[in-house]
N, C-alpha and C positions, 0 to 999 in steps of 0.2 A: 679538468675543464673548469674555468672560472665562471663566476655567476653571470657576468656579462655575456659570455659566449652561450651559456645555457639559455638565457633570456632571449637572445637573438635567434637561436635555433627553434625555440618554442614558438616564437612569433611567426617564423616561416612555416612551421608545421601547422599552426592554428589556421592558416589561410588556405590550406589544402583540403580537398574533399577527402572523406574517410578512405575511399578506395585508392587514393594517391599516396596516402601517408606511409603505408608499409613499404612500398618501393622506394620512396624518398628516404626513409630511415635506413633501409637495408643497404642502399647504394651510397649513403653519405660517407665522406672520408673519415668522419669522426664517430661513426656508428658505434664502435666498440666502447667509446667513452660516453656517448649520449644515451643510448638505449638503456643501459643499466640504471640510469638516473630517473627514468620515467616511472611514474606511479604505476603499480600493478593495476590500479583501477582504470588507468588510461588504456593499458594493453587489453584488459578485459572488455572495455567498451569497444575497442577495435575488433576483438574476436566476436563479440555479439553482433556488431553491425555488418561484418564482412564474412563471418564464418571462421572457426578456429584454424582451418587448414591454410587460410591466407596468411597466418602469422608465421608459417614455416621459415621464411627468410630471416626472421628476427630472432628465432630461438637460439642460434649460436651466440648471440650477443646478450641474451637475458641472464640475469643473475640467478642464483639459487632461490633467493627470496621471491623473485618475480615468478619463476616457474611454479614454486610451491603455492603462491597466491592465486595463480591462474587455475590450479586444480581446486583450491579452496572455494573460489568464486563460481566455478562452472560445473563442478562434479558433485555438487550437493544440493539438495532441496531440504532446507532445515536440517533435520537429523537423519535424513535418508541419503545414503550414498548412491550416486547414479553411475552404475557400472559402464553404461554405453558412452557417457560423456568422458569418463576417465579413459576408456579404451581409445577414444578419439585422440587424446593427448599422448597416450602411450604409442600409438601407431605413428603419429606425427613425429615424435622424437626418434622412433625406430628408423623411420625413413632418413633421418639425419645421420645415421651411422652409429656404430657401437659406442663411440666416445660420447656422442650427444645423448644416447639413451642412458648411459651410465651416469652422466651429469644429472639428468632428469630424475632418475630413480633415487640417486643419492640425496637429492634435495627434499624428497618426500619423507613423511613418516612411514615406517614399514607397515603400520596398521592399514594405511590407505591401499597399498597394492595387495595386501593380504585380503582385504575386503573384496577386491576385484577377483582374486583367485577362488574365493569361497563359491562353490557351485560349479567351478570350472576344472578343479582338480580334486583328487582324493589322495590323502596321505596315508601311507602304510608304514608301520614301525616294525623294525626287525625284532624277532624273538630270540630266546636263548639258544635256539638251534640255528641261528643266523639265517632264518627264513622270514618271509613276509606272508604270514598265514592268511591275511585278508585279501591278498592280491590274486586275482583270477589268472589262470595259466594262459587264457586266450589273448591277453593284452600283449601286443607286439612291443619289441624293445624300443622302437622310435616313439612310442607313446609314454615312455618312462623317463624319469630323471632321478638320480641318486645324489643324496647329500655327500659331501666329500668324505665324511667318516662312515658312510654306508648305513648309518643308523635309520635313515628314512628313505623311503621310495615314494616318489610323487607320480601318480598316474594322471595323465591328461584325459579328462572325460570327453566323450564324443570325439575321440581322436580321429575316427574315420571321416568326420566332417571338417576337421581342422588340421588335416595333414599338411597343408601349405601355410598355416597360420603360424607366424614366427613370434607373435606378441607374447604368448605364454612362455614359450621356450626361452626367449630372450630375457624375460623377467626372472625365470628360474635360474638362468645362467648368471644373472646379476647377483643372486643370493649367495653364490659361491664365494663372493668376496667378503662376506660378513664373518665375524669371529664365530667360533664353534658354539659357544654358549648362547649367543643371541640367535644364531640360526636354529639351534635346537628349540629354543623358546618359541620362535615364530612358527616352525613346522609343527610343534606340538599343539599350538593353538589351531592351526589348520586341520590337524588330525581329528580334533574334537569338533571342528566346525563351530568354534565359539564366536559366532558373528556378533552377538550382543556385546560382549566385552571389547571386541575389536572396534566396534562402532562407537561405543561410549568413550573409549580412550582417544580415538581419532577425532570425535566431536569436541572433546575437551581441549585438545591441542589446537584444533581449528578455531575454536571460539577465542582462545587467547591471541592468536595471530590476527583475527578479524578486529579485535579491540585495538591492536596496533595500527590497523588500517583506517580506524575512525568509526568503527561500529561498536558502540558502548554496550555494557551489560544491560539486561532487560529492565532492571529497576531504575537505572539512571535514565533510560530512554522513556519509560512510562511517566517519569516525573514531569515531562513536558505537559501532560494533560491533567496534572493535579489541580483541583479547584483552588483559587486564590482570589482575594479581593482586588479590585482595580486599584484601590489606594495603595495596597502593599506593592503591587507591581510597578506603579508609577514611581514609587520611592526607591525601587531596586535599580540603582544605577551602576552597581559594581560589575565590572567586566573582567571575567576570569580568562586567562590565556588558554587557548586550545592545546590539549596535550598532543593532538595529531593533526595539526593544521596542514592543509594541502600545500605543496611547494608551488613555485611559480608555474612549472609545467602543468602540474595537476590542476591548478586554478584556471589556467587558460584553456585547457582541453576538456575539463569536466564541467566547468560552469556553463550554465545555459543563460543566454541573454534575457529571456523572458519577454513578456508583452510590454508595450509602451504604457506602463502604469506609474503610479507615484513612486514605487520602490525603485524602478529603473531610473526615473528622472532624478530622484534624490541621490542615487549612487553617482550619477554623472555630474552632479553638482558638488560632490565631496572632494576633498583633497585625495590624491591617488592612494596614499598609504592607508588612510582610514577606509576608503572604499574597498581596498584589497582585503583588509581585515574582515569587513562585513561580508564580502563574497565568500571568504573562507568559512565564516560562521554559517552561512547559508548552506554550503555543501555538507558541513558536519551536521547541521540541523536536519537535513534530508536523510542522512544516515541514521540519526537518532529516531526519526519518525518511522523509518523503514523497520527498525528493530521493534519499536513500540507496537506496530501493527502486525507483528509476527510474520513479516515478509523475509524471505531469504536475502542476504546481502548481495548475492549474485544475480538477483532477478532484476534485469534492466527495465522491463516494463513497469514493475512495481516502483522502482526508483524514480522513473519519469513521473508517475502519478504522484508520488510523495513530494517530488520537487515542486510540482505545480501547486499542491496543497500547501506546502510550506511557504512558497512565495505569496500565495493569496492570503494566508493567515497572518504572515508578517506584515503584509501591506495593510491589512485591516487594522492591526495594532498601531502601525506607523501613522496611518491617517488620523486615528483617534488622538494620538499625542501631538501630531503636527497641527491639527485644528485647535487643539487645546492651547497650543503655544501662540497661534495667531500669526498674522503677516502673510508674506508670500508662501504658498503651500509647499512649493518645491524646496525653497531654501529652509523652511521650517523642518521639512522631512530630512534634509541633509544634516541639519544640526541635531535632530533627534537621534539619527543613526550614529553620530559621533559620540553620543552620550550613553546610548542603550545598546546592549548586546542583542543580536538577532533572536536569541532564545527568549529574552524578556519580551520583545515585540511579539513573538509567536504566542507566548502564554497570554499576553494581553488580548490578542485576537481570539484565542480559544475561550477565554473567560468573558469576553464581550458577547459572544454568541450563546453562552450557557443559559442565560435567562429565557431566551427564545426556545431552547431545547426543553427546559423545564415546563414552559407554558404549553408547548406542543404535547408533552407527555401527559400533563393534567387534562388537556382537552381530549386526548385519545382515551383516557381512562374514565372520563366523566360520563355517567349514564345518559346525560342530556344530549350527548353527541350521537346517540342512536344505539340500537341493540348490539350486543356483543362488544367487541373491542375494535371494530373497523370504522367507527365514526361515520356510519352510513348516512346520517341525517345532514352532515355538513356538505357544503358544495365541493365540487371537484377541485377548485382552486385551493381551498383550505385543506382538503385531504391530501392533495399533492404536496403542499407546503409542509404539512406534518410528516408525511412519508420521508421527505428529503432531510428534514431536521432530525428525525429519529434514526437516520443511518448511523452505523458505528462512528463515522466522522461526518458531522452535519454538512449539508450541501445547500446551495441556493436552489430556487425552483427549477432552473435550467439544468440542474445536475452538475454544475461546476462548483468549486470551492467558493465560499463567501469571501469576497475580496474588497468590499468597500462599504462605507457606512450607509450610503443611500439604499443599497440592496437590503442591508440588515434592517434599516428603519422601516422600509416598505413591508418586509416580512413581519415585523413586529406589529405594524398597523393592521395587517390582515388578521393576525391572530387575535388582537385586541377587539377588532370589530366582530369576529366570530364569537368570542367570549361574551361580548355585550349582547349579541343576539340571543345566545343561549339563555342568559340570565333574564332577558326581557320575556322570553317565552315560558321558561320554567325557573322562577325565582329560587326554588329549592330543588336539589337533585331528585328528591322523592316524588316530585310532581309528575315524573314520566310514567310512574306506575299506573296512573289512571288511563293513560293512552295505551299501555301494553295490554290492559284488561278490557279495552273497548271492543265493541262488536263491529267488524269490518264487512260482514256480508251485505251485498247490495250497494256497496259504495265504490268510489273510484279506486280505492286501494284494497287489496286483499289481506295485507298484513303490515305491521308497523315498519318493517324493513324497507318497504317501497316508498315511504314518505321522505320528505326533506324538511330540514329545519325552517327553510323559507316558507314552504307550504303550510307547515304547522303555524308559523307566525301569522301568515295571511289569513288562515282559517280562524285563528283566535281573534284577530283584528275584526274580521267580518262578524263574528258572533257578538263582539262588544258593540259594534254599530247597530246590531239588531236588538240590543238590550238583553241578551242572553248571557247570564253569568253563572250558568249551571255547570260549566266545565266543557272540555273539548268534546265535540261530536261532529259528525258530517253535516254539512249544510243541506237543507232540503231544497229541492228544485223550486218549490213554491215560494221560497224566500229570496230567490235570486233577483227578481225584478225590484223588490223593495230595497235590496242591498245595493243594486246599481244606482238607485236614486239617492242613497245616503252616502255612498263612497265618493270622496273627492276625485274629480275626473282627471286631475293632473298628478295623482299619486299612483303608486304601484297597483293597489287593489282596484282603483277606478279604471285604470288602463286595462287591467285584466278583464274587467266586466264590460268593457266597451264593445266587445264582439258578440257573437252568438251566445245566448244564455243556455248552453247545453253543457252538462258536466264534462263530456269528453273534450271540450275545447277550453276548459278552465284549469288545466294543470298549472301549478301544483296545488290548487285548492282541494280540500277534502270534501267531497259532495256525495249525496245519495244519487244513484243512477236514474231512479224513476220517481215520479211524483207519488 
């Protein structure tokens, strides 16, 4: 199949709904040539969206690599083998007939289906008297399988419940085709139930294949979040070719269009070849971010989350450079993306936000933010902002990834205003100790945790208006009338005192409850 035909078929497939794609592919005259060229990631996306059983019509056309990748992506959660998910693929291929099952099992690492058998069978080895001393006499013959050389007897556990289950028997029958030495090695591993070594070897082989699919090693993935100066990143214009760039079909069927943001508008303004390269980099970038956050490559929900985060962070770095360049913002964005790799734009976005994260961390740890480490004295807005910034991956106040300079600037202004208020109330961090040691009985607050930085600031302002420089204390009821007369009526303190002069109405001022 030539490239033009592949592109044409991909375009047709792209415009179908997910539930229509399997039938369209299975019934296409060129299915035998087209399906094996699809990225395994495309097939996995279909299996996730529709359910693995819906892929049954396509399995006869799938290559060995595709079938192996489907198991790699759906039958594991990090280092844990998911037997039920594997059984789903096993049964699906069993329904396709013996030849299809043999193709499926031959494509896999033996360690994978041995992991499935652990806990489902018990292996007995023959002794020098040609008996199986560990095999109970009560086990019926139809619950047993013997290796061709009769050295091993495999007992199907819970056979009375699995009398009609052909999956295990079919798998054991497939083992008969392996050479005697390899079969003995596999059955000996099962005899000792060495699940740990089986899992380690299978994980190692899977990890290597996932790298070929575009999921890099952990150290390479985590380098995305390494601290770097903005000057260094702005000067980093070298673009390295992707080792596993998505093909035309993968790009069309895996890429998500995204919101109508600067990134999308910039891509639309680029020449097609450059835009395709950037889109390929975005897909690979999402894979890297998935690995960096210790998410399993087969986790489609996590991949969707990472794709949104990657797009937002790239857009943030893109806007920074486009505004730095000047002129029409969309055209500047297109020119920036022709010069910079998506990974560089991503790292720019990460490091633009880093000062906000550091400021939020300092505020959270500052004793002037309130007792303990919860910053109880700060307002709900500042606390919520800090909570979002101190997530493992920083977020905007609305819980979405930070995607534009305006949002980032507003967040920075809120933190700066909070820091200024803290310093105005307590010039030195040690100043809070006086308040911690104060007597709260008979006042509007029973302990420091109930106060707010705004209330402390207003109380300090009130005491200064009254000419009391002896330190923070609750306002006396007898002082409130004089305070009303001195406080500017158009400022916060004056507005607060314009109502009834009763302590219960004067929150957040710190007042004595009775005269």
